[in-house]
C-alpha positions as CSV (number, residue, x, y, z in Angstrom):
1,M,-22.1,-26.6,-10.7
2,K,-21.1,-23.1,-11.8
3,K,-23.1,-21.6,-9.0
4,F,-21.4,-23.6,-6.4
5,L,-17.9,-22.8,-7.8
6,T,-18.8,-19.1,-7.9
7,L,-20.2,-19.3,-4.3
8,G,-17.2,-21.1,-3.1
9,F,-14.8,-18.5,-4.7
10,V,-16.8,-15.6,-3.2
11,L,-16.6,-17.3,0.3
12,L,-12.9,-17.8,-0.1
13,I,-12.4,-14.1,-1.0
14,A,-14.5,-13.0,1.9
15,A,-12.7,-15.2,4.3
16,F,-9.3,-13.8,2.9
17,T,-10.6,-10.3,3.3
18,V,-11.6,-10.7,7.0
19,A,-8.4,-12.4,7.9
20,T,-6.3,-9.7,6.2
21,Q,-8.2,-6.9,7.8
22,S,-7.9,-8.3,11.3
23,Q,-4.1,-8.6,10.8
24,C,-3.7,-5.0,9.5
25,Q,-5.7,-3.0,12.0
26,Q,-2.7,-1.7,13.9
27,S,-3.9,1.5,15.5
28,N,-2.6,2.2,19.0
29,H,0.7,1.8,20.6
30,S,0.1,-1.8,21.6
31,G,-0.7,-2.9,18.2
32,E,-4.3,-3.6,18.8
33,P,-7.1,-1.9,16.9
34,I,-8.1,1.4,18.8
35,T,-11.6,1.4,20.2
36,T,-14.0,4.4,19.6
37,A,-13.8,5.2,23.3
38,E,-10.0,5.2,23.3
39,F,-9.8,7.2,20.1
40,D,-12.2,9.9,21.6
41,K,-10.1,10.0,24.7
42,V,-6.8,10.5,22.8
43,I,-8.0,13.2,20.5
44,A,-9.6,15.1,23.4
45,G,-6.3,15.8,25.0
46,D,-4.2,19.0,24.9
47,K,-1.4,17.3,22.9
48,L,-1.4,17.4,19.1
49,V,-2.8,14.1,17.6
50,M,-2.0,13.0,14.1
51,V,-4.3,10.3,12.8
52,D,-3.4,8.3,9.7
53,F,-6.6,6.9,8.0
54,Y,-5.5,4.1,5.7
55,T,-6.8,1.0,4.0
56,T,-5.0,-2.3,3.5
57,W,-5.3,-2.2,-0.3
58,C,-4.0,1.4,-0.8
59,G,-0.6,1.6,-2.4
60,P,0.3,5.2,-1.3
61,C,-0.9,4.2,2.2
62,K,1.6,1.4,2.2
63,K,4.3,3.6,0.8
64,M,3.6,6.2,3.5
65,A,3.5,3.9,6.4
66,P,7.2,4.0,7.3
67,F,7.1,7.8,7.5
68,I,4.1,7.6,9.8
69,E,6.1,5.2,12.1
70,Q,9.2,7.5,11.9
71,V,7.0,10.4,13.1
72,R,5.6,8.2,15.9
73,E,9.1,7.0,17.0
74,K,11.1,10.2,16.8
75,H,8.6,12.9,17.7
76,S,6.3,11.4,20.4
77,D,7.2,14.2,22.5
78,I,5.2,16.7,20.4
79,V,2.7,14.6,18.6
80,T,0.6,11.4,19.3
81,V,0.3,9.3,16.2
82,L,-2.7,6.9,15.6
83,K,-3.3,4.6,12.6
84,V,-7.0,3.8,11.8
85,D,-7.9,1.2,9.2
86,A,-10.7,3.2,7.5
87,E,-12.5,0.0,6.3
88,A,-12.1,-2.0,9.5
89,Q,-12.9,0.8,11.9
90,M,-15.7,2.5,9.9
91,D,-17.4,3.9,13.1
92,I,-14.3,6.2,13.5
93,A,-13.6,6.9,9.9
94,D,-17.2,7.7,8.9
95,R,-17.1,10.8,11.1
96,Y,-14.7,12.7,9.1
97,R,-16.1,12.2,5.6
98,L,-12.9,10.9,4.1
99,E,-12.4,11.6,0.3
100,G,-9.6,9.3,-0.4
101,Y,-6.6,7.5,1.2
102,P,-4.3,8.1,2.8
103,T,-5.8,11.0,4.8
104,V,-4.1,12.4,7.8
105,I,-6.1,14.5,10.2
106,F,-4.7,16.5,13.0
107,F,-6.6,17.1,16.3
108,K,-6.3,19.3,19.3
109,K,-8.7,19.2,22.2
110,G,-11.1,17.0,20.1
111,Q,-11.2,19.5,17.2
112,V,-9.9,19.0,13.7
113,I,-7.3,21.5,13.1
114,G,-6.0,20.3,9.8
115,R,-6.0,17.5,7.2
116,S,-4.0,16.2,4.4
117,L,-5.2,14.0,1.5
118,G,-2.8,11.7,-0.3
119,Y,0.8,10.5,-0.1
120,T,3.2,12.7,1.9
121,D,6.8,11.8,2.7
122,F,8.5,12.2,6.0
123,D,9.6,15.8,5.5
124,G,6.1,16.8,4.5
125,L,4.5,15.1,7.5
126,M,7.0,17.0,9.8
127,A,6.2,20.2,8.1
128,L,2.5,19.6,8.9
129,V,3.2,18.6,12.4
130,N,5.3,21.7,13.1
131,K,2.6,23.9,11.4
132,M,-0.1,22.4,13.7
133,K,1.7,22.3,17.0
């Protein structure tokens, strides 16, 4: 009987995790998770790209999310902002050997030109954007 209860609990947790991840994979401007091909195309451009690698369980990621959105909304003329759920989109995240979350990586012409690990407020993000542009 204990085995069935434990198995049922594990399946319930797994189902919750899948449902939560599918709801939280907001990455591109339409709100849908970005594909690997779309990601590669965006970072290959001449415009500065800021990618926020986050996880759904990360407290600092959640705290930083409004600042990422502010950069996206107020400074889209100088930087393209992408959000990548590092656990749900491992094919993208694994390329960059992330050491923790949140990690923000800046790209130009497909090349990494800078990165920041850990929580950063709006002013800190804008300082990074201005340094990288």
